[in-house]
N, C-alpha and C positions, 0 to 999 in steps of 0.2 A: 638446550638441556642437556643433560648426560646423557650418555648412550648405554650406560649401564645403572644398576642400583646398587644401594648399599648392601650387600648380602648380610643374611644372618649368619652366625658361626656357632658351632658347637662346643662346649666347654670341654676341656681336655679330659675330665674324669668322666664323661659320657661318652669317648670316642670308640669304646668297645661295644655299645649298646646299639645292634643294628636298626632296631625299630625306631630309635630316637634320631639316629643320622638320617633313615631314611626320610622322617618327619621333616627334618631340616631341609634336606635337599629337595621335597615336594614344595615346602613352603617357598623357597628361593625360587624354584620355577614357576610356580603360580604368579608371585610376585612380579618376576621379569615378564611373563606374558601380559600381566594387566599393564605394566609401565610401558612396554613398546606398544600395547593398543592405544594410550593415552597419547603418546607421542606422536602416532600416525592419524589420529582421530581428527586431529586439528578442532578440537571443540569450539575456540573462540568464533571460528569461520562458520557462519551460520547460512551463508548465500549457496545457491547451488542444490544439487539434488542429493547430498550425502546424507545430511542430518534432517531426518523428517520424524514425525509423530511425537511420540513422548519423549524421545531424545531430544528433538529441537526444544519443547517446551521446558524440560529440563535444563537444558543449556542457557535459554532464554532468562529463566527464573534464578539459575543459579551465578551466572556470569554477567547478564546484563540487568538482572533485577526487575525483569518484565513478565508480566502474567499474561497467558493467552487472551488476545483481545475480542471483545465481542461486539459485532456490528448492531447497532440498534435503528429501527425504521419505523416510521409510524405514519398515520394520517388522520384527518378529524373529518367526521362525517356528521353534518348538520341535516337534521330533519324537521320539518314544520312548514319549511317554504313550499309553495304549490308544485306539485309532479317529483316530490323529493322522496316519496314513501308510497308503499302500497295502502289500499282502502282498508280501513280500520284498524290500524295499527299505532297511529297516534291520535290522541284526544285533538277535537277541533280548535285552532287558536292557540296551540303551545307550541313550543320549540323544545327540540332536544339535541344534545351534543353528544356524539359518541365518539371517544378516543380509541383508535387502534393502534397497537403497537405490537412487534415483533422482534426479538433477540436472536441471533444466529452466531455461533462460534466460527470464525474465520478458518479458510483453508490453510495448509502449510504454505502453499505460494505466496498467498497474500499475507500472512503473517510475516514472511520474509521481506516482502517488498515494504512494510509497514516499519520493520526494524532498520531496513536500509535508509529508508527516509529519516528516521531519528537517529542514526548513530553513524551513517557516512560522513566521512570527513573529507572526501577527495575534492569536494568544489571550494575548499577554502573557508575561511570566517568572516568573510566581508559580503555583506548583502547587497546583490543588484539585482535588478530584473532578470538578466539572463542567468543568473545563480538560481532564482526559484524557477525558472523555466526548464533548466535541465533537471532540477530535482523531480519536479512534474513528469517530464518524458521520461527519465528513468524507472520512475512508478510505474507508468502507463505498459513500458515496452520490456522492461527487466523481468525477464521470466525466474522465478524463485529469488528475486532481489539481487541479481547479477547487474555490474554495472554495465551499461552498454554505451556505444557512440551515438551521443545524442545532441549533435551540433545544429540538427535542424530542427526547429521547434516553433515552424511559423502556426501551427494549429493551436499553440497557446496563446491567449490575451491575458495580460496583466494590468489592470488598471487602478490607480489611487486614487481616492478623494477625500472629503473630510469625514465622510461616514465608515470610511475603512478601505478595503482593498476587494476588488472583484477579480475572479479568475474564471475565464470561459475557456472552454475545451470544445473545438470544433469537430466533430466527427465527420468529415468530408472535405471536400473543397468546392470551389464556387466556379462555375463556367460561364464565361460572358456570352450571351446570346443575341445580344443587339445592343448597338451604341450611336451615339451622335458624330460619327466619324463623317467628315464632309464628303457630300455629292452621294450619299448611301440611303436616303430618304428624300421624301417631298418636303416642298417648302412649308414651314409653321408645323410640321406634324410632329416635331419632339423639340423639347426644351434643350437650354443649350448645356452639354455635357452630360446629357441624361444617358443612363445605361440600364440595360436590364440583365439580370443574372439569375440562375436556378442553383441551388445547394445540391450537390450529387453526395448521398450520404454514403459512408463508408464503415465496415467494421473492423476497422485497424485498431480502434483505442477500445477493445471490449473490456477494460479495466476502468472506463472512466465513472462509470456508476458507481463501481467500488469504490473509486478513489474519491467521491463526493460524499459516499455513506461513512467512509473513516472519517473524513474531514469533520462532516457535522457531528459526528460521535465523539471529535475531540482526540482522537487516537494519532494525528500527525501534528507534531509541534511546529510553530513558525517562530522565528526570531524577532517577534514584535508583538505588540498586545492589541493592535488594531482588530475588529472584526473582519472576518473573510466570508465573502460570498462566492459559491462555486456554482458556475452554470454549465450544464452541457448543452450544446447545440448541434442538432442533426440526430 
């Protein structure tokens, strides 16, 4: 971009008018200040902590054509089965289905993570399983949509089948507590290759549930049309 604006100028016949000359000078000064702000604001760069609030939404709408997303969540409550309702609330031998839903406007941090998911091109344009895992890890760990080093994505599982894709996020790690190692147990007490483990939960991926909600709400785009199921383990 140019470092200076194309300044407005005063016609020669008005050079002797102090008021008009002051107006043109003030106009050029104000226009230069606005231009300097636009050069330093980096409006297309939505990641990080600079662009927030209404300015972030203005940038998303004006430059990227994205409206502030809304997370929708709901559950279905079935009444009628024994011990599913309080006394005298539902007539005998009837069944009642109650759909409960809620909608919440996302925070700036989550908004930027969603935009990074949909607009980030640094992973390339060829789909692979590591490609998808990197994007998921970036969503889970990249604060304000910032790209992070995410070459370790063992906690993400991606499986494809005839019915679609299944994504599992493991919030924790497994600890081996017992195994059928030779000469460590009595005869015929364990099956061959049998092992026992426990899942130790972790709060490392606190955005896992929000990732699932965003995915179920259709806010995160995928490069294929198969149905995708997101499961959180732990």
